[in-house]
C-alpha positions in Angstrom: -15.8 31.3 -29.6 -13.1 29.8 -31.7 -10.7 30.6 -28.8 -13.1 29.3 -26.0 -13.4 26.0 -28.1 -9.4 26.0 -28.8 -8.5 23.8 -26.2 -11.0 20.8 -27.5 -9.8 21.4 -30.8 -6.3 20.9 -29.6 -7.2 17.8 -27.7 -9.4 16.2 -30.1 -6.6 14.1 -32.2 -4.9 13.3 -28.9 -8.7 11.8 -27.8 -9.4 10.3 -30.9 -6.0 8.5 -31.5 -6.6 7.0 -27.2 -10.3 6.1 -28.1 -9.3 4.2 -31.6 -6.1 2.5 -30.4 -6.8 2.2 -26.6 -10.4 2.0 -25.5 -11.7 0.3 -28.6 -9.5 -2.5 -28.3 -10.4 -3.2 -24.7 -14.1 -2.8 -25.1 -14.3 -5.1 -28.2 -12.5 -7.8 -26.2 -14.5 -7.6 -23.0 -17.9 -7.6 -25.4 -16.8 -10.8 -26.9 -17.1 -12.6 -23.4 -20.8 -11.4 -23.1 -21.7 -13.6 -26.3 -21.9 -17.4 -25.1 -24.9 -19.8 -25.3 -24.8 -20.7 -21.8 -25.5 -17.1 -20.3 -24.2 -13.7 -20.3 -21.7 -14.4 -17.5 -21.3 -18.1 -18.4 -17.1 -17.6 -19.1 -16.9 -15.7 -15.8 -18.9 -18.5 -13.9 -16.4 -21.3 -15.6 -13.7 -19.4 -14.6 -14.3 -18.7 -11.2 -15.6 -22.5 -10.8 -12.3 -23.7 -11.8 -9.9 -24.2 -8.8 -7.1 -24.3 -10.9 -7.9 -20.8 -12.6 -8.8 -19.7 -9.2 -5.3 -20.5 -7.8 -3.8 -18.7 -10.6 -5.5 -15.7 -10.0 -4.6 -15.6 -6.5 -0.9 -16.5 -7.3 -0.8 -13.4 -9.6 -2.2 -10.7 -7.2 -0.1 -12.3 -4.3 2.7 -12.0 -6.4 2.0 -8.4 -7.5 1.3 -7.5 -4.0 4.6 -8.8 -2.7 6.5 -7.2 -5.3 4.7 -4.4 -5.0 5.4 -4.2 -1.0 9.0 -5.0 -1.2 9.6 -2.4 -4.0 8.2 0.2 -1.9 10.5 -0.6 0.8 13.7 -1.0 -1.3 13.0 1.9 -3.8 11.9 4.5 -1.1 15.1 3.8 1.1 17.3 4.4 -1.9 15.3 7.3 -3.5 15.9 9.2 0.1 19.5 8.4 -0.4 19.7 9.5 -3.7 17.7 12.7 -2.9 19.8 13.8 0.1 23.1 13.2 -2.1 25.0 16.0 -3.1 26.4 17.3 -6.4 27.4 14.6 -9.3 27.4 11.7 -7.1 23.6 12.2 -7.0 23.3 11.7 -11.0 26.1 8.7 -10.7 23.7 7.1 -8.2 20.7 7.8 -10.5 22.3 6.5 -13.4 23.3 3.4 -11.4 19.6 2.8 -10.2 18.0 3.1 -13.6 20.9 0.9 -15.7 18.8 -2.2 -15.6 16.4 -0.2 -17.8 18.8 0.0 -20.7 18.2 -3.4 -21.4 15.2 -5.9 -22.4 13.1 -7.5 -19.9 13.8 -10.8 -21.7 17.7 -10.4 -21.1 17.5 -9.5 -17.4 15.0 -12.7 -16.8 17.7 -14.9 -18.3 20.4 -13.1 -15.9 18.4 -14.4 -13.3 18.3 -18.0 -14.8 22.1 -17.9 -14.8 22.2 -16.5 -10.8 19.4 -18.7 -9.8 20.2 -22.3 -11.6 20.7 -25.4 -10.0 24.5 -24.6 -11.1 24.0 -21.0 -11.2 26.1 -18.2 -9.5 24.1 -18.3 -6.2 24.1 -22.0 -5.8 28.0 -22.4 -6.4 28.7 -20.0 -4.1 26.7 -21.6 -1.2 28.1 -24.9 -1.9 31.4 -23.4 -2.1 31.1 -21.9 1.2 30.1 -24.8 2.8 26.3 -23.2 3.6 24.9 -26.5 1.8 25.9 -29.9 0.7 23.9 -29.6 -2.8 22.3 -27.3 -5.0 19.1 -25.7 -3.9 15.9 -25.9 -5.8 15.5 -21.6 -6.2 14.2 -21.6 -10.2 10.4 -22.2 -10.9 9.6 -21.0 -7.4 6.9 -18.0 -6.3 10.3 -16.4 -4.5 12.4 -16.4 -7.5 9.2 -14.9 -9.7 9.3 -12.0 -6.7 13.2 -11.4 -6.9 13.0 -11.0 -10.5 9.9 -8.9 -10.6 11.3 -6.7 -7.7 14.5 -6.4 -9.7 12.6 -5.4 -12.7 10.5 -2.7 -11.0 12.7 -1.2 -8.4 14.2 1.4 -11.0 10.5 2.7 -11.5 10.0 3.2 -8.0 13.3 4.9 -7.5 12.6 7.3 -10.8 9.1 8.3 -8.8 10.1 8.8 -5.8 13.4 10.7 -6.0 11.5 13.6 -7.4 9.1 13.7 -4.7 11.5 13.3 -1.8 13.8 16.1 -3.5 10.8 18.8 -3.3 10.3 18.0 0.3 11.9 21.4 2.2 14.9 20.8 4.3 13.3 23.6 6.4 10.7 21.4 7.1 12.8 18.5 8.4 14.7 20.9 10.3 11.7 22.7 12.1 10.6 19.1 13.1 13.4 18.2 14.7 13.9 21.9 16.0 10.4 21.1 18.0 11.4 18.2 19.9 10.2 15.4 17.1 12.4 12.3 16.9 13.8 11.0 13.5 11.4 8.2 13.7 8.6 10.9 14.3 9.7 13.1 11.7 9.7 10.2 9.0 6.3 9.1 10.2 4.5 12.7 10.4 6.4 14.8 7.9 8.6 13.0 5.2 6.0 9.9 5.0 2.8 12.0 4.5 4.5 14.3 1.9 5.9 11.6 0.0 2.7 9.7 -0.2 1.8 10.9 -4.0 5.0 9.3 -5.3 4.4 6.4 -3.0 0.9 5.7 -4.6 2.3 6.3 -8.1 5.2 3.8 -7.4 2.8 1.3 -6.2 0.4 1.6 -9.4 3.2 1.4 -11.6 4.5 -1.6 -10.1 1.6 -3.7 -9.7 0.0 -3.0 -12.8 3.6 -3.9 -14.3 3.9 -7.0 -12.4 0.0 -8.1 -12.3 0.4 -8.2 -16.2 3.7 -9.5 -16.5 4.4 -12.4 -18.8 8.2 -13.1 -19.7 9.5 -13.2 -16.4 7.0 -15.6 -14.6 7.2 -17.9 -18.0 11.1 -18.0 -17.6 11.5 -17.9 -14.1 8.1 -19.4 -13.0 7.4 -21.7 -15.7 4.4 -24.0 -15.7 4.6 -24.8 -11.8 4.1 -20.9 -11.2 1.9 -19.9 -13.9 0.1 -16.6 -13.7 -2.6 -15.0 -15.2 -0.3 -13.7 -17.9 0.9 -16.8 -19.3 -2.5 -18.5 -18.6 -4.0 -16.0 -20.9 -1.2 -16.7 -23.2 -1.9 -20.6 -23.1 -5.5 -20.0 -23.7 -5.2 -17.9 -27.0 -1.9 -19.5 -28.5 -2.2 -23.2 -27.5 -5.6 -23.8 -26.8 -7.0 -21.2 -29.4 -9.9 -20.2 -26.7 -10.1 -16.7 -27.6 -13.3 -16.3 -25.3 -11.6 -18.0 -22.5 -8.4 -15.8 -22.9 -10.9 -12.5 -23.5 -12.3 -13.3 -20.1 -8.9 -13.5 -18.2 -8.1 -10.4 -20.0 -11.5 -8.6 -18.9 -11.0 -10.4 -14.9 -7.4 -8.5 -15.2 -8.4 -5.1 -16.2 -11.0 -5.2 -13.5 -8.7 -5.8 -10.8 -5.9 -3.5 -12.1 -8.6 -0.5 -11.8 -10.3 -1.4 -8.7 -6.6 -2.0 -7.0 -5.7 1.9 -8.6 -9.0 3.0 -7.3 -8.2 1.5 -4.1 -4.8 2.9 -3.5 -6.0 6.5 -5.0 -8.4 6.4 -1.8 -5.8 5.4 0.5 -3.5 8.5 -0.6 -6.5 10.9 -0.1 -6.7 9.1 3.4 -3.3 9.7 4.3 -2.2 12.9 2.7 -5.7 15.1 2.0 -3.8 17.3 -0.5 -2.7 14.3 -2.5 -4.2 14.3 -6.1 
């Protein structure tokens, strides 16, 4: 009997910690949005009736999806090259890929301020070579936020995919070639399906990270490119509208969970063996 429930006893402390420190705070935050006088769903109706807030929500989704798509392409190509590199050079490439993670998010965001600023490195270079007669407005645009977010999350995508691509046997790829498959067909029918689990995990990490980001959109987007994270901070810390901030948090949780479930379903369709 003791052996039968040993696993439950061992998992009990960890499960309790997850419930106390993760589940209960989220439930308490969401619960505060259902006690308004205007109706049980009044805060959510007010949110979606606001054109400004709908714009912020759509902008956040758009930035997150663009960041995820670009990170998938860049991360997959980089991870494939790294996985096929032999010996010590592979270790050096992995170190170079994850080196940005050794610095904080704020530091990396400030670096992009220096690069994309009106008198920044990129504008000085473009003016210097005569590509433009005056500095271009690169900061406080949606593009600047996406570029910085891709830089932040591509290392996570690379780390996720390198291990998956390394586990694809070379014999499978060689067998595909020997059977007459072109490199494009081998990639589409062999490599890509086997890499689907890593792609899904990486996409979930990048999307959730970019969807909930605060520091980078605040520094590089400002008030012009407000996202859900910065809007929630403004409602909580500037307007002291805790119900409004909790409503935003609840909407972010629902969208994040929905996207994760949708990506998992896509993974099962593309690769029935993916978990």
